[in-house]
C-alpha positions in Angstrom: 124.5 116.4 152.4 124.6 112.6 153.7 124.1 112.7 157.3 124.3 108.7 157.6 125.0 105.9 155.6 125.6 102.1 156.3 126.6 101.0 152.9 123.6 98.7 151.3 121.5 99.4 154.0 120.6 102.6 154.9 121.3 106.3 153.9 119.9 109.1 155.5 120.4 112.6 153.5 119.0 116.3 154.5 118.0 119.0 151.8 118.3 122.2 154.0 117.2 124.4 150.6 114.1 122.2 150.9 113.7 121.7 154.6 114.2 118.0 153.8 115.2 114.5 155.3 115.2 111.6 152.8 115.4 108.0 154.4 116.3 105.5 152.0 116.3 101.8 153.2 118.2 98.9 151.1 117.8 96.4 153.5 115.5 96.1 156.4 117.3 93.6 158.7 120.8 93.1 157.5 121.9 89.4 158.2 119.0 89.5 160.8 120.9 91.5 163.2 118.0 93.4 165.1 120.6 95.3 167.2 121.7 97.2 163.9 118.0 98.0 163.1 117.5 99.5 166.6 120.6 101.2 166.4 119.7 102.8 162.9 115.9 103.6 164.3 118.0 105.4 167.1 120.1 107.4 164.5 117.2 108.2 162.6 115.4 110.0 165.6 118.5 111.7 166.8 119.2 113.4 163.1 115.5 114.2 162.9 115.8 116.0 166.4 119.3 117.7 165.5 118.2 118.6 161.6 114.4 119.4 162.0 112.3 118.8 159.3 107.9 119.0 158.5 109.2 117.1 155.2 110.1 113.3 155.0 110.7 111.1 152.0 111.0 107.8 152.6 112.6 105.7 150.0 111.9 101.9 150.2 111.5 100.6 146.3 115.0 99.2 146.4 114.7 97.5 149.5 114.7 93.8 150.6 114.0 91.7 153.5 111.4 92.6 156.4 111.7 94.2 160.1 111.5 91.5 162.5 108.3 91.2 164.8 110.4 93.3 167.8 111.6 95.9 165.6 107.7 96.2 164.0 106.5 96.2 167.6 109.4 99.3 168.6 108.4 101.0 165.5 104.6 101.2 166.4 105.0 101.6 170.2 108.3 103.6 170.2 109.6 105.2 167.0 106.5 106.5 165.6 104.9 108.0 168.6 108.1 109.9 169.9 108.8 111.1 166.2 105.4 112.7 165.9 105.5 114.1 169.9 109.2 115.2 169.3 110.2 116.4 165.8 108.8 118.9 163.6 107.6 116.5 161.0 104.3 116.9 159.6 104.5 115.5 156.4 105.7 111.8 155.1 105.8 110.5 151.4 106.8 106.7 151.2 108.4 106.1 147.7 107.4 102.2 147.1 108.4 99.7 144.7 105.6 98.5 142.0 105.4 95.1 144.4 105.1 97.4 147.3 102.3 99.8 146.1 99.8 96.6 145.3 100.0 95.2 148.4 99.6 98.8 150.3 96.7 98.7 152.7 94.9 101.2 154.6 96.0 100.9 158.1 98.8 103.6 157.4 95.9 106.0 156.9 94.0 105.1 160.4 95.7 107.5 162.6 95.2 110.6 160.4 91.6 109.7 160.3 91.2 109.3 163.9 92.7 112.5 164.5 95.1 110.7 166.7 98.3 112.2 165.0 99.5 115.6 163.3 101.6 113.5 160.8 100.1 113.2 157.2 101.3 110.1 155.4 101.3 109.3 151.9 102.6 106.1 149.4 103.7 107.3 146.0 105.3 105.0 142.9 107.9 107.7 142.3 110.1 110.0 144.2 109.0 112.9 141.8 105.9 112.6 142.7 106.5 112.3 146.5 108.6 115.4 146.3 105.8 117.3 144.8 103.5 116.3 147.1 105.4 117.1 150.1 106.3 120.3 148.4 102.8 121.4 147.8 101.7 120.1 151.3 104.0 121.9 153.4 103.2 125.5 151.5 99.9 124.7 151.7 99.3 123.6 155.4 100.4 124.9 158.8 100.2 122.8 162.1 101.0 123.9 165.5 
């Protein structure tokens, strides 16, 4: 079920039977409009509260562009902390393009390794592998 869609930019879907939300990004900053991106991030937050899930699949393999420094700061300082604190998300699989895959760094794992978050994240080259991991992880581990 599609929960939110901005054609060519972002689609948020919900698979109730799998307890999964899918966020598919096509454009990170349409026409350099941060206001739209901030609204989209707020919609994502609200949808994760309205349709609570432990598993999130983020598809960026078809995306283009980049978030502005202001958006990146908001994501780091506001979005991620409130998602970890105020939603049920525990597992995030990110499907990246082969170009993105080559540039994936270790910062993504930093929060997990230092015990700062209950959310476990991992990057994948395909949606099938991401879904398989999410299913395995959500049936293998329980968090408070």
